[in-house]
N, C-alpha and C positions, 0 to 999 in steps of 0.2 A: 526668438519665439515669435511666430506669426500672430497677428491679431485676429479676433473672431470677426469674420466678414463673410457674407454669403457668396461674394464674387470669388474670393480665394478658395473657398470650399468647393464651389461649382467647378472651377478649373481643375482642382485636385482630383475630383471624382468624375471628370468628364467622360472617361472611357468605361466607367462601371455602370452597368445597366441596373443593378439592384439597389444602388444608392439614390435616394430621392432627395432633391433640393429644389423646392418650388415655392414661389411667392404666394402669400395669402393676404388679400386686402381686408382690413379689419373694419373700418368705418368710413364715413363720408369725408373725414379729414385726410384721406389718402395715406393713412398709416399702413405700412406694409411690413409684415414679418415673413421670414423664410422658414419653411418647414424642412428639417434635416433628419432623415431616418434611413434605415436599411430595410427594404422590403423582405419579408420572411422572418424577421426577428422580433416583430412587434405584434401586439394583440390588436388586430384591426378593429374589432367591436369596441374595445375599451378606448382606442384612439378616437373613434368617431364620437363616443359619448363624453369623454373627459377632456379632449383637446379641441377637436373641430367644432363641436356644438357650442362650447363656451366662447370660442372666438367669433362665431358667426351670429349667435342669437342672444348674447348677453347684452342687455340694454346699457349697462354701465360703460362698457367698452366704447359705445357710440359717443360718450362724453369725453373720453380721454383725448387730450390735446397733444401729448408727447409720448414717446416710447417709455420714458421713465415712469410716468403715471400708469401706463398699461402694465409694466412689469411689477410695480408695487401692488397693484390690485390683484394680479394673478398670484403673486407670492403670499399675499395676506388672506387668501381664501377664495379668490375668484376662479382659480383653477379647480375643476371638479375631480381632483385626484390628490391623495394625501402625500404621495411620494413625488413632490415637486420642489425643485431647488434652483438657485441661480448659479451659473457657471461663468467664470471669467478667464479660466486658463484654457488656451487653445488645445494643448496636447491632451489634457484631461477630457475636454469636450469630444475630441476625435475618438479617444478610447471608449468613452461612455456610449457614444452613438454606435460604434462598431460592435459593441457588446449587446445592443438591442434597445438602447434608450432613445426616446424621441426628443428632439431639441427644437426650440423656436429661437431663431437668430434675430437679434435686434441690431441692425447695422449701425444705427446712430449711436448706440451705447457701447457697441463692440462687446456685447455680452449675450448670453443665451439663458433661456429657461429650459430645464430638462425635466421630462416626465419618465419615470421608470415604469414602463408598461411592456416589459419583455414577455414574450410568449412564443418561444421557438419550440420545435418538436423535441420531445424527450420521452424515454421509456418510463413506464410506471415502476414503482417500488415493488420489488419481487423478493422471493426467498433467496438467500445467499447460495451461490453455486459452488464456491470453493470451500466454504466452511459450514457444512451441514450440521445441524444440531437437532437432537430429538426433543429436548425440553428447553424452551427459550424463545426469544424473539425471532420472528421470521422475516423481518425487513432487512434490507441491505442498501448500501450506498448506490447512487446512480451517477451519471456523468455531469450533473448540474450542481455547481458549487453551493448555491444558496439553499437548495433542497437538502444537501448533505449536512450543512451547518445547522439547519433547522432540526434534523433528526437527532443531532447531539444536544442541542438546546432543549429539546423536548424531554430529554432524560436528566439533564443537569440544569435545574431551574434556580441556579445560584447567581447572585449579582456579581460574584467573583469570577465567573466564567468569561474569559476574554476571547473574542474572535477578531484577530487583527487581519485586515484585508491588505494584501500585497499583490504585486504584479511582477512577472518575470518574462523575459524574452523581448529582444529589440523589435522583432517583426511580429511575433504572435501575440505579445502582451497578454500572456496567460494569467488569469486571476488565480490566486491561491490564498488560503486562510491558515493562519497560525493560531492554534487553540491551546489554552492552558488555564488552569485555575490559579488566579494570582496570589491567593493567600496560602497555597499549598506548594506550588511548583518552585523549584530553585531558579531564581531570576538570572543567575549567572548562566545557567544552561539555556534559558529562553533567549537571553541576549546573544549568546554564541550562535544559536540556530538562526536567529534573525540576521545576524551579520553574514553568515554563510549564504543565506538566501539573497541578501542584497548584493553580494559579491558575484552572483551568477551572471555571467556575460555570455549569452547565447542567443542566436536568432530565433529559434523555435523550440519550445518545450513540448516536443511531440510524443515522446515516450517516457515511461517512468524511469528508465535507466539514466536519463540525462540528469534528473534532479537527484537521484540516489548517489551518483558519483560526486556531486558537489557537497552533499551533506555528510559523507563519511570521511574519516581521517585516514583509515587504512585501506586505500584504494586497490591494493594488490592482493588483498585477502579474498578468497573465494567464498568465505562464509558470510552470510547476510548480517549486516549491522543495523538494518532498519527492519522493524516488523510492520508488515502491511496487513490490513484486515478489511473485509467487506461489512463488518458488523458494527453498527452504531453503539450497541450495548458494550461491546468490548472496548471501543474507544472511550466511552464514558467511564468505565471501570478504571482504565489506565490513567485518565485525566484526574480522577479522584485520588489516585495513588501518588500524584505529583509529576507524572510524565507529561510530555508535550506531544500534540498531534498536529499533523500537517495534511490539509485537504487541498487537492489541486483540481481546478476546473477541467472537466473532460476525462478524469481518471476516476473510475468507480470504486475506489477504496481509499483508505486513509493510512498515513505513515505514523508510527509511534516511536518516540525517542525519549530517553535512551533505551537501547535494546540490549538484552542479555540472552545468552544461549538458553537458559531454562524457560524464558518466555516463549521461545520458538518451539519448545517441546510441549507446551500447554495447549489445551483445547477448551472451548466453552463448555463442552460436556463434563469436564472435570468438576466444574462448579455447579452444574445443573443436577448432578447425581449425588448420591450419598458419598461421604468423604472416603469411605473404604473402597467403594467402586471406583471413584476418581483416582485414588492412589494406585489401585491395581492397574488401571489403564495407563497411568504414567510409567509405572515400572515396566510394563510390556513395551512401551515405546522406547525406553532407554535400552532394554535388552535387544530390541529389534535394531536399534542404531549400532550397537556393538556387533551384532550378527552380520549385518550388511557391510560393515566396515572390514571386519577381520576374517570372516569365514572363507571367502575365496583365496585370500592371501595365506591363511593357515593351511588350507588344502594343498596349495602349491608347494609351500615349504615342507609340509609333512610328507607328501608323496614323492617329492623330488630329492630332498636332501636328508631329512631325518625321519624316514619311514619307521624306524624302531620306536618312535614315540607313540605310534598308534597301537591299539590293542591288536593282538595277533589275528583274530578272526576278521577284524575290520581291514587290517593291512592285506591279508590274503584275498579277501573279496574284492578289494580295490585293484589289486594286481591282476586278478582273473578277469575283471571287467574291462581292463584296458590292454590286455595282452595282444589283441588283434588291431588295436588303434595305432596308426603310424605316427601320431603326433605326441609330443610330451604333454605332461599335465599343465605346464605353464601355457603352452600354445592353445590347448583346449579351453582353459578357463578364460584367458584373455580374448580369444576369438569369440567365445560365447558371450562374454560381457559386452564386446563391441556389437555383436548381433542383437543383443538385448536392447542396447541404446538405439540402434537403427529401427527396431520395431516400435519403440516408444515414439521416436520422431515421426515415423511414417503414420502412426495412429493419430498424432496430433495434427498433421498437415492435411490429411484426407478428411472428407466429410464425415460427420459423426457415425452414421450407419455403416458406411463403407470402412471407416477406420476401425471400428469395433470388430467387425467381421474379419478384417484383414489381420488384426493383431491376434485374435484367437486362432484362426486357421494357420497363420504364419508360425505361431509358437508351437502348435500341436503337430501340424503336418511336417513342417521343415525339421523340427526337433526329432520327431519319430523317424523320419527318413534318414537323418544324419546318424542316429544311433544304429538303425538297421544296416546302414552302409559302412559301419565301423569307422566313421570319421570322428566321433566323439564317444566317450564312455557314458553309460547311464548315471554314474555317480556325479560326473561333472554337471550334467543337466539338473540333477537334484540340487547340487550346491548352488549353482547360479540362479536357479528358480527361487530357492529359499532366500538367497541374498537379495534378489530383485524384489520379491514381495515384501520383505522386511524393510526395504528402503522406502516404500510408500506408506509406512506406518506413521511417518512424521507429519504433523499438521501443516508445517510450513514448507511450501514447494521449493523455495530458494535454498533452504537448509537441506532438503532432500537432494537437490542437484549438486550442492557442495559435497555432501556425503558420498554420492555416486562417483564423483570425480576423485575424491580421496580414496575410495575403494579401489579404483583402477590403479592409482599411483602406488598404493600399498601392495597390490598384486604384482606390479612390475618389480618393486624392490624385493619381494619374496622370491620372484623368479630369478633374480640376479644373485641374491645372497642368502636365501633361505630365511631362517628365523632371525639371523643377524640383521638382514635387511628389513624384516618386519619390525624388529625392535627399534632400529634406527628411525623408521617411518613413524612409529608410535611416539617416540621421544620428540621428533620434529613437530608432529601434530599437536601434542600437548603443550609444548613450548610456544608454538604459534598462537594457540587459543588463549593461553594464559597471558600472552604479551599484548593482546588486543585491548584497547581502551576506547570506551564509547562515551564521550562527553563526561570525562572524569569518573566513569563507572567501569569497573572491571567487567569484561565480556563474560567471564566465567563466574561472576557473582550470582548467587551467594556461596558457591563452592569454595571460593578463595577468601571469604569474608571472615571477620572475627565476631560478627554479630550472630549469636546463636539463634536468635528468634527468626532470622531470615530463612532458615532451613525448613520452616513450617509450610512453605509453599514451593517446594522444589521436587525431590523424588517422591515425596508424599504430600498429599493435600490434607492438612489438619482440619478439624472442625472450625467453623467460622468464629467461635468464641475465642480462638487463639490469635485471630488477626486484629491485634490491638494497636500495633505501631506500623508506621511506614518505614521503608529503608532509609537509613541516615544519608546515604549518598544520593538518593532521589529527592527526598523532601527533608532537607536539613533543619528547617525552622519549625514547620507544623508537622510534628511527627505522630500525633495521636490520631489514630484512625477510628477507633471506637472504644467504648468503655463498658465493662460489665458492672452493673450496680453492685457495689459491695465487694467486688473482686479486685485482686491485684494481678498484675501480669505474671503468669507462670514462667519460671525459668526451666530450661531443658538442659 
């Protein structure tokens, strides 16, 4: 490890025009310190007031004979800034300065005093774009780590809320924070997540997928095993339930662990509305997931292999609609599913105004032209459109993508073996979901649990008076969530 010295640092950054390393003469005793900072990452006005002014115009500094005396005075209150500390580690000093901290290097002591006066450009806190809510908080995470942790701290004012600062990336040295409530969370889960973060060996943590792949155990599963959210209130609610949150600098949302499938099917609106309305919305989402998964495959199997299963009128109308179409039902459905995904990707890649217009015109004009040209039957258009719309009912987009891919696989199996292929695909899908384990918690929990009270927040959202206990596998020690005065927990 190199020693803290202005000459070494000057040589290291000799080709970087944005890194400032310049000497500052303090008093008549020829004491010289070296300023070390990055232009563009610091608050210039605060630097002039808290650092430069104290160095040039403080009369006590004129009396200092040694660098140690000067450092002691600045650390004991001579610095006009509360976030001032001494740094003796060379690597930590480089990381701090490259993050926006200002350092004064004392070559004789081989130490530095650092001032945290970061002020780089950032966007303001705005309404969430991916998780819209009618009733509830309108703020969301941004790309600045400390601002995001402050949004959570603002909602959980408990001394047990722990915000562990960590760093990942050999080159990027990206900051991240591990959040948990120490008297509620399972510390075995916290330690396991911390170990996985410490084991990340990568140059640059540039995209969310890099950290997601390190944190999950079942890396080949297409189903999301981390829940991400833009909403600080949602993070706070899960922290109070005993889960762990991870916030990464530069990523405008937080990860929540452990994650189960029912969590991905829930929306903040479920808790903002009356419990009957919230329950109805959840049931619609689950029905939509079943529709988008099985409707295309069911249509292929029914029209290709077992048309006798359909009602007579429906079977006859289906045959009349496709009698002039030269392609099989399987080719129509699979081709239209692929076309649907192409339209989605094209809409995402194009500018917003152009993408929206292109998606609408592409779906209407091309679809109508294909039906008029007898390339596809109207029934297939209805089937695929209904399945596509139902696929976007899920609140979590990663889950939506996994379901869309599973829908295509089930359609292929139905095209090959009819209802037998569909049944095989269903068995494989259920077996796979039930086999997933997320930090010692079943992915399908609480559907596969023996705790009856956990079903109160799954398909149905019970009234809040029933939310008395936390799940045993999430918070094994501190299980009591709330108490009703004079009431005992109801059993279902």
